[in-house]
C-alpha positions as CSV (number, residue, x, y, z in Angstrom):
1,M,25.5,161.0,30.1
2,P,25.2,164.2,32.3
3,T,24.5,163.8,36.0
4,I,21.0,164.9,37.0
5,H,20.9,166.6,40.3
6,P,17.7,166.7,42.3
7,P,16.3,170.2,43.1
8,S,17.8,171.7,46.2
9,P,15.5,171.6,49.2
10,E,14.2,175.0,50.4
11,T,16.3,176.6,53.1
12,P,14.5,177.6,56.3
13,F,14.8,181.2,55.1
14,E,13.1,180.4,51.8
15,S,10.4,178.2,53.4
16,G,9.6,180.8,56.1
17,F,9.1,183.5,53.5
18,A,7.0,181.2,51.3
19,A,4.7,180.3,54.3
20,H,4.4,183.9,55.3
21,L,3.5,185.1,51.8
22,A,0.9,182.3,51.4
23,V,-0.9,183.3,54.6
24,A,-0.5,187.0,54.0
25,T,-1.9,186.7,50.4
26,R,-4.9,184.6,51.6
27,S,-5.5,187.1,54.5
28,A,-5.6,190.0,51.9
29,Q,-8.3,188.1,50.1
30,L,-10.4,187.3,53.1
31,L,-10.0,190.0,55.8
32,G,-10.8,193.3,54.0
33,S,-14.4,193.3,55.3
34,P,-13.7,192.5,58.9
35,M,-10.8,195.0,59.0
36,A,-13.1,197.7,57.6
37,A,-15.5,197.0,60.5
38,V,-12.6,197.1,63.0
39,T,-11.4,200.4,61.7
40,A,-14.9,201.9,61.8
41,A,-15.4,200.7,65.4
42,C,-12.1,202.2,66.5
43,L,-12.7,205.5,64.8
44,R,-16.2,205.7,66.3
45,A,-14.7,205.3,69.7
46,L,-11.8,207.7,69.3
47,R,-14.0,210.4,67.7
48,G,-16.3,210.1,70.6
49,G,-13.6,210.6,73.2
50,G,-13.1,206.9,73.9
51,K,-10.0,204.7,73.9
52,L,-8.7,201.4,72.7
53,L,-7.7,198.7,75.3
54,L,-5.5,196.0,73.8
55,F,-4.4,192.7,75.5
56,G,-3.0,189.2,74.8
57,N,-0.4,186.7,76.0
58,G,3.2,186.2,74.9
59,G,3.7,187.2,71.3
60,S,0.2,188.6,71.3
61,A,1.0,190.7,74.4
62,A,3.9,192.1,72.4
63,D,1.6,192.9,69.5
64,A,-0.8,194.6,71.8
65,Q,2.0,196.8,73.1
66,H,3.4,197.5,69.7
67,I,0.0,198.6,68.3
68,A,-0.8,200.7,71.3
69,S,2.6,202.5,71.2
70,E,2.2,203.2,67.4
71,L,-1.1,204.9,68.1
72,T,-0.1,206.9,71.2
73,I,3.3,208.0,70.0
74,G,3.0,208.2,66.3
75,F,2.9,205.9,63.2
76,G,5.3,207.5,60.7
77,R,3.8,211.0,61.0
78,R,3.9,214.0,63.3
79,R,0.5,214.3,64.9
80,G,-1.2,214.2,68.2
81,G,-1.4,211.1,70.4
82,I,-4.3,208.6,70.0
83,A,-5.8,207.1,73.1
84,A,-4.7,203.4,73.2
85,L,-3.5,201.4,76.1
86,A,-2.0,197.9,76.3
87,L,-3.2,196.0,79.4
88,T,0.0,193.9,79.4
89,T,2.5,196.5,80.6
90,D,1.8,197.1,84.3
91,A,3.7,194.4,86.2
92,S,2.2,195.4,89.5
93,A,-1.4,195.1,88.2
94,L,-0.7,191.9,86.4
95,T,1.0,190.2,89.3
96,A,-1.5,191.5,91.9
97,A,-4.4,190.2,89.8
98,G,-2.7,187.0,89.1
99,N,-1.9,186.4,92.7
100,D,-5.1,187.6,94.3
101,L,-7.7,186.8,91.6
102,G,-6.1,184.2,89.4
103,F,-4.3,184.5,86.0
104,D,-7.6,184.2,84.1
105,E,-8.7,187.6,85.5
106,I,-5.6,189.8,84.8
107,F,-7.3,191.6,81.9
108,A,-10.9,191.4,83.1
109,R,-10.2,193.3,86.3
110,Q,-8.3,196.1,84.4
111,I,-11.2,196.4,81.9
112,E,-13.6,196.6,84.8
113,A,-11.5,199.4,86.3
114,L,-10.6,201.3,83.2
115,G,-13.1,200.5,80.5
116,R,-16.1,202.7,79.8
117,P,-19.0,202.5,77.4
118,G,-17.8,203.8,74.1
119,D,-14.3,202.3,74.5
120,V,-13.1,199.4,72.4
121,A,-11.6,196.2,73.8
122,V,-9.2,194.4,71.4
123,G,-8.2,190.9,72.4
124,L,-5.5,189.0,70.6
125,T,-5.2,185.2,70.9
126,T,-3.8,183.1,68.1
127,S,-5.6,180.0,69.4
128,G,-8.8,181.8,70.3
129,R,-8.9,179.8,73.5
130,S,-6.8,182.0,76.0
131,P,-9.0,182.0,79.1
132,N,-7.8,185.5,80.3
133,V,-8.5,187.0,76.8
134,I,-12.0,185.4,76.7
135,A,-12.6,186.7,80.3
136,G,-11.5,190.2,79.3
137,L,-13.8,190.3,76.3
138,R,-16.7,188.9,78.3
139,T,-16.2,191.7,80.9
140,A,-15.9,194.3,78.2
141,R,-19.1,193.2,76.6
142,R,-21.0,193.4,79.9
143,A,-19.5,196.9,80.5
144,G,-20.8,198.2,77.2
145,L,-17.5,198.3,75.3
146,A,-17.2,197.4,71.7
147,T,-15.3,194.1,71.4
148,I,-12.8,193.0,68.7
149,G,-11.0,189.7,68.5
150,F,-7.8,189.0,66.5
151,T,-7.2,185.2,66.2
152,G,-6.5,182.3,63.8
153,E,-8.8,180.2,61.8
154,A,-9.5,177.9,64.8
155,G,-10.5,180.7,67.1
156,T,-14.3,180.1,67.1
157,E,-14.8,180.6,70.9
158,L,-14.4,184.4,70.4
159,R,-17.3,184.8,68.0
160,A,-20.0,185.0,70.6
161,L,-18.1,187.6,72.6
162,C,-17.0,189.9,69.8
163,D,-18.6,192.5,67.6
164,V,-15.9,191.8,65.0
165,V,-13.5,188.8,64.7
166,V,-10.5,189.0,62.4
167,A,-9.4,185.3,61.9
168,V,-6.1,184.9,60.0
169,P,-6.5,181.8,57.8
170,S,-3.8,179.7,59.5
171,C,-3.3,177.4,62.5
172,E,0.4,178.2,62.8
173,T,1.1,180.6,65.6
174,P,4.1,182.4,64.0
175,R,2.2,183.0,60.7
176,I,-0.9,184.3,62.6
177,Q,1.2,186.7,64.7
178,E,3.0,188.0,61.6
179,V,-0.3,188.8,60.0
180,H,-1.7,190.3,63.2
181,L,1.1,192.8,63.3
182,L,0.7,193.6,59.6
183,L,-3.0,194.2,60.2
184,G,-2.2,196.3,63.3
185,H,0.1,198.5,61.2
186,I,-2.5,198.9,58.6
187,L,-5.1,199.8,61.3
188,C,-2.8,202.4,62.8
189,E,-2.1,204.0,59.4
190,V,-5.7,204.3,58.5
191,I,-6.7,205.6,62.0
192,A,-3.9,208.2,61.9
193,Q,-4.8,209.4,58.4
194,E,-8.5,209.6,59.2
195,L,-7.9,211.6,62.4
196,D,-5.4,213.9,60.6
197,D,-8.1,214.5,58.0
198,D,-10.6,215.3,60.8
199,R,-8.2,217.9,62.2
200,A,-7.6,219.5,58.8
201,R,-11.3,220.0,58.1
């Protein structure tokens, strides 16, 4: 009688891809409408001479910097720079605010100083509970900026502070961050194309 072998367990490589694809597929089904609203808000600001201010902690700080650099330097095309700034890159500002005001205020103070009505504040927090991101969005709203939150499915605290919330349907930080970066790339591509079309008209 032949020996029956049980199916081999998935490797971490295979399970990681499977988890990513499941969340990405569900995100594609759910997030088209909020992403259209995000794109419209960003284009409205940029066409009016405003800028995008992006911020987050840890991996979300890296995503904020990545998206801002794609816009200012170029996303796969030769074109003019687009006004976007990550509030996570100035070590002197971050440490001074953290030391003098407290870590919760590191983004709020920069938005107070740099944000103007017509700009867009983009806060990234996978949990939706990061106190400094919430404080930054609250300050942005008071200052007349449009406010956008990128979070996960548990990020309900952002809703009262944001004009648009993009909530990835997952509670797993790595999966949320992976989709945030994908959404950021899509946003950059659409913004660049739309502004290129404006210049060509």
